[in-house]
ROTORRO-942051 format. One record per residue (C-alpha): residue in one letter; x, y, z. Coordinates in nm, 2 decimals. Example, Ala and Ser with C-alpha at 12.3 -4.5 7.8 and 13.67 -1.06 7.14 Angstrom:
BEGIN
   residuo     east    north       up
         A     1.23    -0.45     0.78
         S     1.37    -0.11     0.71
//
This chain:
BEGIN
   residuo     east    north       up
         M   -11.59     6.38    -2.41
         S   -11.85     6.10    -2.36
         E   -12.01     6.03    -2.03
         P   -11.78     5.97    -1.71
         I   -11.68     5.62    -1.63
         I   -11.82     5.55    -1.28
         I   -11.59     5.37    -1.04
         D   -11.52     5.28    -0.70
         A   -11.14     5.44    -0.70
         L   -10.90     5.55    -0.96
         I   -10.54     5.46    -0.93
         V   -10.29     5.66    -1.02
         G    -9.94     5.57    -1.12
         G    -9.78     5.21    -1.21
         G    -9.54     5.12    -0.96
         C    -9.56     4.83    -0.76
         A    -9.77     5.03    -0.47
         G   -10.04     5.13    -0.72
         L   -10.03     4.76    -0.86
         F   -10.07     4.60    -0.52
         A   -10.35     4.87    -0.45
         L   -10.53     4.72    -0.77
         N   -10.50     4.38    -0.68
         A   -10.63     4.43    -0.32
         L   -10.93     4.63    -0.42
         H   -11.02     4.38    -0.72
         A   -11.01     4.08    -0.47
         A   -11.25     4.32    -0.24
         G   -11.49     4.32    -0.55
         M   -11.46     4.70    -0.59
         S   -11.43     4.85    -0.90
         A   -11.11     5.00    -0.99
         L   -10.87     5.13    -1.26
         L   -10.53     5.24    -1.31
         V   -10.36     5.51    -1.49
         E   -10.00     5.55    -1.58
         N    -9.83     5.85    -1.76
         N    -9.51     5.66    -1.86
         S    -9.44     5.25    -1.86
         L    -9.51     5.05    -1.55
         G    -9.27     5.05    -1.28
         F    -9.07     5.34    -1.46
         G    -8.84     5.52    -1.20
         Q    -8.85     5.39    -0.84
         T    -8.98     5.05    -0.85
         T    -8.76     4.95    -1.18
         S    -8.46     5.12    -0.98
         S    -8.52     4.93    -0.68
         Q    -8.25     4.63    -0.60
         G    -8.54     4.42    -0.52
         I    -8.45     4.32    -0.16
         L    -8.72     4.25     0.05
         H    -8.53     4.40     0.33
         A    -8.53     4.15     0.66
         G    -8.47     4.45     0.88
         V    -8.13     4.42     0.97
         K    -8.00     4.68     0.71
         Y    -8.20     4.96     0.92
         S    -8.09     4.82     1.29
         L    -7.70     4.86     1.23
         G    -7.73     5.21     1.45
         G    -7.77     4.95     1.72
         L    -8.13     4.99     1.79
         A    -8.39     4.83     1.62
         G    -8.66     5.11     1.52
         D    -8.99     5.07     1.40
         D    -8.84     5.08     1.04
         A    -8.64     4.77     1.11
         K    -8.93     4.60     1.31
         E    -9.21     4.73     1.02
         A    -9.01     4.56     0.74
         S    -8.88     4.27     0.93
         D    -9.29     4.19     0.96
         A    -9.37     4.25     0.62
         A    -9.06     4.05     0.47
         H    -9.24     3.74     0.65
         E    -9.56     3.84     0.45
         W    -9.40     3.84     0.13
         I    -9.24     3.46     0.16
         D    -9.62     3.38     0.21
         M    -9.73     3.53    -0.12
         L    -9.41     3.41    -0.32
         D    -9.51     3.08    -0.17
         G    -9.84     3.11    -0.34
         G   -10.03     3.29    -0.07
         S   -10.35     3.48    -0.04
         L   -10.20     3.68    -0.33
         N   -10.04     3.42    -0.54
         L    -9.69     3.55    -0.62
         K    -9.52     3.27    -0.67
         N    -9.42     3.31    -1.05
         V    -9.20     3.58    -0.95
         R    -8.86     3.55    -1.02
         V    -8.64     3.53    -0.70
         L    -8.29     3.55    -0.73
         T    -8.17     3.47    -0.38
         R    -8.33     3.35    -0.06
         Q    -8.01     3.44     0.13
         C    -7.81     3.77     0.15
         Y    -7.44     3.80     0.33
         L    -7.34     4.04     0.59
         W    -6.96     4.14     0.59
         R    -6.76     4.43     0.75
         T    -6.48     4.60     0.65
         S    -6.19     4.62     0.88
         G    -6.20     4.83     1.21
         L    -6.40     4.89     1.50
         R    -6.65     5.13     1.31
         G    -6.75     4.80     1.11
         A    -6.72     4.59     1.44
         A    -6.98     4.84     1.60
         G    -7.23     4.79     1.30
         M    -7.23     4.41     1.29
         L    -7.34     4.42     1.68
         G    -7.64     4.61     1.57
         A    -7.72     4.37     1.28
         K    -7.73     4.09     1.55
         L    -8.02     4.25     1.72
         A    -8.35     4.03     1.77
         L    -8.59     4.08     1.49
         R    -8.77     3.81     1.34
         T    -8.51     3.72     1.11
         R    -8.14     3.69     1.27
         P    -7.83     3.70     1.08
         E    -7.60     3.36     1.16
         S    -7.24     3.36     1.16
         M    -7.04     3.19     0.90
         H    -6.72     2.99     0.94
         E    -6.45     3.09     0.72
         S    -6.45     2.76     0.55
         E    -6.80     2.81     0.43
         R    -6.75     3.14     0.27
         P    -6.78     3.16    -0.11
         A    -6.48     3.22    -0.30
         W    -6.55     3.60    -0.37
         L    -6.58     3.69     0.01
         A    -6.19     3.57     0.05
         G    -5.97     3.79     0.20
         V    -6.26     3.99     0.41
         S    -6.15     4.07     0.77
         G    -6.41     4.01     1.04
         D    -6.70     3.84     1.12
         V    -6.93     3.71     0.77
         L    -7.28     3.68     0.83
         T    -7.58     3.51     0.64
         L    -7.92     3.65     0.64
         A    -8.26     3.49     0.53
         E    -8.30     3.80     0.28
         T    -8.51     3.73    -0.01
         V    -8.42     3.91    -0.35
         I    -8.64     3.93    -0.64
         D    -8.66     4.06    -1.00
         P    -8.86     4.39    -0.97
         R    -8.98     4.34    -1.32
         S    -9.08     4.00    -1.26
         L    -9.32     4.16    -0.98
         L    -9.43     4.44    -1.20
         E    -9.52     4.16    -1.44
         E    -9.71     3.90    -1.18
         L    -9.90     4.24    -1.06
         A   -10.03     4.33    -1.40
         N   -10.09     4.09    -1.58
         P   -10.45     3.97    -1.44
         H   -10.58     4.31    -1.45
         A   -10.44     4.40    -1.80
         N   -10.77     4.56    -1.90
         S   -10.79     4.80    -1.59
         L   -10.44     4.96    -1.69
         L   -10.45     5.30    -1.93
         K   -10.17     5.49    -2.04
         G   -10.24     5.84    -2.00
         R   -10.14     6.15    -1.81
         V   -10.41     6.34    -1.54
         I   -10.48     6.69    -1.64
         S   -10.77     6.79    -1.35
         V   -10.88     6.66    -1.07
         S   -11.18     6.82    -0.88
         Q   -11.32     6.67    -0.53
         S   -11.63     6.71    -0.41
         A   -11.81     6.58    -0.11
         N   -11.94     6.25    -0.28
         H   -11.70     6.20    -0.56
         V   -11.36     6.28    -0.75
         D   -11.38     6.37    -1.12
         I   -11.08     6.31    -1.29
         E   -10.96     6.41    -1.63
         I   -10.74     6.18    -1.85
         E   -10.54     6.27    -2.14
         S   -10.48     5.96    -2.34
         S   -10.53     5.89    -2.74
         R   -10.89     6.06    -2.64
         R   -10.96     6.25    -2.34
         V   -11.14     6.05    -2.08
         L   -11.33     6.14    -1.77
         V   -11.35     5.94    -1.43
         R   -11.58     5.98    -1.13
         A   -11.42     5.78    -0.85
         Q   -11.55     5.76    -0.50
         H   -11.18     5.73    -0.43
         L   -10.85     5.86    -0.55
         I   -10.55     5.66    -0.49
         V   -10.23     5.88    -0.55
         S    -9.94     5.70    -0.59
         A    -9.77     5.82    -0.86
         G    -9.43     5.87    -0.69
         L    -9.27     6.17    -0.79
         G    -9.58     6.28    -0.97
         N    -9.77     6.28    -0.63
         Q    -9.68     6.65    -0.60
         D    -9.82     6.73    -0.97
         I   -10.15     6.51    -0.89
         L   -10.20     6.65    -0.56
         G   -10.14     7.00    -0.68
         L   -10.41     6.95    -0.92
         A   -10.63     6.88    -0.66
         N   -10.57     7.16    -0.41
         V   -10.42     6.93    -0.16
         A   -10.17     7.10     0.03
         D   -10.10     6.90     0.37
         T    -9.88     6.56     0.20
         P    -9.55     6.77     0.12
         M    -9.30     6.59    -0.05
         Q    -8.92     6.56    -0.05
         Q    -8.64     6.42    -0.31
         R    -8.34     6.23    -0.23
         P    -8.10     6.21    -0.54
         L    -7.96     5.88    -0.56
         R    -7.66     5.72    -0.82
         Q    -7.71     5.36    -0.87
         A    -7.39     5.20    -1.00
         M    -7.41     4.87    -1.23
         V    -7.09     4.65    -1.30
         R    -7.06     4.41    -1.61
         G    -6.90     4.11    -1.66
         A    -6.78     3.75    -1.62
         L    -6.88     3.78    -1.26
         P    -7.03     3.58    -0.94
         M    -7.38     3.60    -0.85
         V    -7.33     3.85    -0.54
         F    -7.62     3.92    -0.30
         G    -7.50     4.10     0.03
         H    -7.41     4.45     0.26
         C    -7.06     4.56     0.35
         I    -7.12     4.72     0.68
         D    -6.91     5.04     0.77
         G    -7.05     5.15     1.12
         A    -7.42     5.25     1.08
         K    -7.46     5.25     0.74
         T    -7.42     4.99     0.44
         R    -7.10     5.12     0.24
         I    -7.23     4.89    -0.05
         T    -7.52     4.67    -0.12
         V    -7.48     4.44    -0.42
         T    -7.74     4.26    -0.57
         S    -7.67     4.07    -0.90
         D    -7.85     3.94    -1.21
         V    -7.78     3.76    -1.57
         S    -7.81     4.03    -1.84
         T    -7.83     3.82    -2.17
         G    -7.95     3.49    -2.01
         D    -7.58     3.42    -2.05
         A    -7.42     3.32    -1.73
         R    -7.07     3.46    -1.84
         D    -7.27     3.84    -1.83
         V    -7.35     3.87    -1.51
         V    -7.48     4.25    -1.39
         W    -7.40     4.38    -1.04
         H    -7.67     4.64    -0.91
         V    -7.49     4.84    -0.66
         G    -7.61     5.07    -0.41
         G    -7.61     5.20    -0.02
         Q    -7.37     5.46     0.08
         I    -7.19     5.53    -0.26
         A    -7.51     5.59    -0.43
         E    -7.61     5.84    -0.15
         D    -7.29     6.02    -0.23
         G    -7.29     5.97    -0.64
         P    -7.54     6.29    -0.69
         A    -7.25     6.51    -0.59
         M    -7.01     6.40    -0.82
         S    -6.94     6.39    -1.18
         E    -7.03     6.08    -1.41
         S    -6.62     5.96    -1.42
         A    -6.56     6.10    -1.05
         F    -6.84     5.88    -0.97
         A    -6.74     5.58    -1.19
         R    -6.37     5.62    -0.99
         Y    -6.52     5.63    -0.66
         A    -6.76     5.37    -0.73
         M    -6.51     5.12    -0.84
         D    -6.30     5.20    -0.61
         E    -6.52     5.10    -0.31
         I    -6.65     4.80    -0.44
         T    -6.27     4.67    -0.50
         K    -6.23     4.74    -0.13
         C    -6.51     4.58    -0.01
         I    -6.46     4.26    -0.23
         P    -6.07     4.25    -0.24
         A    -6.08     3.92    -0.41
         L    -6.20     3.99    -0.70
         A    -6.05     4.15    -1.00
         F    -6.26     4.35    -1.25
         T    -6.06     4.33    -1.59
         G    -6.26     4.29    -1.88
         C    -6.57     4.42    -1.69
         Q    -6.80     4.73    -1.77
         F    -6.91     5.00    -1.56
         A    -7.26     5.20    -1.57
         S    -7.45     5.45    -1.34
         Y    -7.78     5.64    -1.32
         P    -7.95     5.89    -1.13
         V    -8.28     5.82    -0.97
         I    -8.47     6.04    -0.75
         R    -8.65     5.86    -0.45
         A    -8.98     6.11    -0.36
         E    -9.11     6.05    -0.02
         P    -9.29     6.23     0.27
         R    -9.10     6.50     0.39
         T    -8.91     6.43     0.70
         G    -8.78     6.69     0.93
         D    -8.43     6.62     0.87
         G    -8.46     6.54     0.51
         R    -8.38     6.18     0.61
         R    -8.53     5.85     0.46
         P    -8.86     5.80     0.65
         A    -8.88     5.55     0.88
         K    -9.21     5.38     0.77
         A    -9.49     5.34     0.48
         F    -9.68     5.64     0.43
         T   -10.06     5.66     0.39
         H   -10.27     6.00     0.42
         T   -10.61     6.07     0.32
         T   -10.74     6.40     0.23
         G   -11.15     6.39     0.18
         R   -11.16     6.12    -0.10
         I   -10.79     6.13    -0.20
         T   -10.54     5.89    -0.04
         T   -10.16     5.94    -0.09
         I    -9.92     5.68    -0.05
         W    -9.55     5.64    -0.03
         P    -9.44     5.29     0.05
         V    -9.06     5.43     0.14
         K    -8.95     5.10     0.03
         L    -9.02     4.80    -0.17
         V    -9.13     4.57     0.11
         L    -9.34     4.80     0.25
         A    -9.56     4.83    -0.07
         P    -9.80     4.55     0.04
         M    -9.87     4.73     0.36
         S    -9.95     5.03     0.15
         A   -10.20     4.85     0.01
         A   -10.36     4.70     0.34
         A   -10.38     5.01     0.49
         I   -10.58     5.15     0.17
         M   -10.82     4.86     0.21
         K   -10.85     4.94     0.58
         Q   -10.99     5.28     0.56
         L   -11.23     5.18     0.26
         N   -11.36     4.88     0.45
         H   -11.47     5.19     0.65
         T   -11.59     5.44     0.41
         Q   -11.72     5.28     0.09
         R   -11.94     5.04    -0.03
         P   -11.85     4.94    -0.41
         V   -12.07     5.09    -0.66
         C   -12.01     4.80    -0.92
         Q   -11.84     4.46    -0.96
         H   -11.61     4.49    -1.26
         M   -11.46     4.80    -1.48
         H   -11.27     4.81    -1.79
         W   -11.15     5.07    -1.99
         P   -11.28     5.13    -2.30
         A   -11.08     4.85    -2.55
         D   -10.99     5.15    -2.80
         L   -10.74     5.32    -2.52
         P   -10.37     5.22    -2.51
         R   -10.24     5.04    -2.23
         P    -9.88     5.10    -2.04
         K    -9.60     4.87    -2.10
         L    -9.36     4.71    -1.85
         A    -9.04     4.96    -1.80
         A    -8.70     4.77    -1.89
         R    -8.45     4.69    -1.64
         P    -8.19     4.95    -1.55
         W    -7.92     4.78    -1.75
         E    -8.09     4.70    -2.05
         T    -8.07     5.09    -2.15
         A    -7.73     5.20    -1.98
         Q    -7.45     5.36    -2.12
         W    -7.18     5.09    -2.07
         S    -6.81     5.16    -2.07
         E    -6.49     4.96    -2.01
         I    -6.32     4.96    -1.70
         S    -5.95     5.08    -1.70
//
């Protein structure tokens, strides 16, 4: 093995959190490299529905807690970036700037809709029945519009990665050794590489626990929340929104075009059905998901459409009750910082937290650094529907 590559920071994990951190470090003049053992965005980023939550979803219990307020503030920062702000993301595909909220009939749904009307920075607006899209015909009760942006996560990955292609490595971390002055990281790639970094940033999602184990860091426990996302493909309208039932979103639907043909629209469906799905067989989940979708959107028939689903594991910092954490998580042990953004919308805030800490503790070792040209670069992960096994809806 050759001499170590000496840099300011090594990032492990090429999802959106790691790529935001890489962009922030380079913008600050620090030498930073990133290593990904699969493809960029594989797992949690590409399974995201791309919603830049404005906080309303997290206020449905009737109180605008920390998670709702943090998401609301972060969503406004995203608007600046998508408009070409300090981090220029204007080429990211924006699928919509508006989502709908509607409720199922009954008092529980009405109570949930009241929670959505809390005074967050982005407020839902009531919609007259005559203004509703055709696919919401037959929905009883309120329909609201919400200035909530939905992006294509793969497009985001591409925009974050492209300017830093030579700083990305496909490889697997096999050892981590931390001292008072630096962290030594050994990487298995097309050949073995040793990196000596002033700081190690662990943003590998489900892989965080393994990396921390190599480093003998035990004060950052992880939890796993299994989900099963549903997808429907066919001659469908482009739907973006949440059907609310009480304090939960019964379904959340986002849409994209799978082949470039507007007749082949893909719905990506999450919400409560995704949380219920892991306890079911694939066939039982297909029946359950389509039953819920049909009840929430009764105006549409799904004749000629196809269904698919896939499992995903949300890796997060452990909470006392096992539920989704309320905030983005950043924790440092010595020279190793672990991040879990928790939600896509909070990924830039994780990068900002890293920069705030490094600005107090570190001076750049050098200004520029690329991986050696002979080492492989990771590719972008596919969208979920591009690799799914589809079946006809009966």
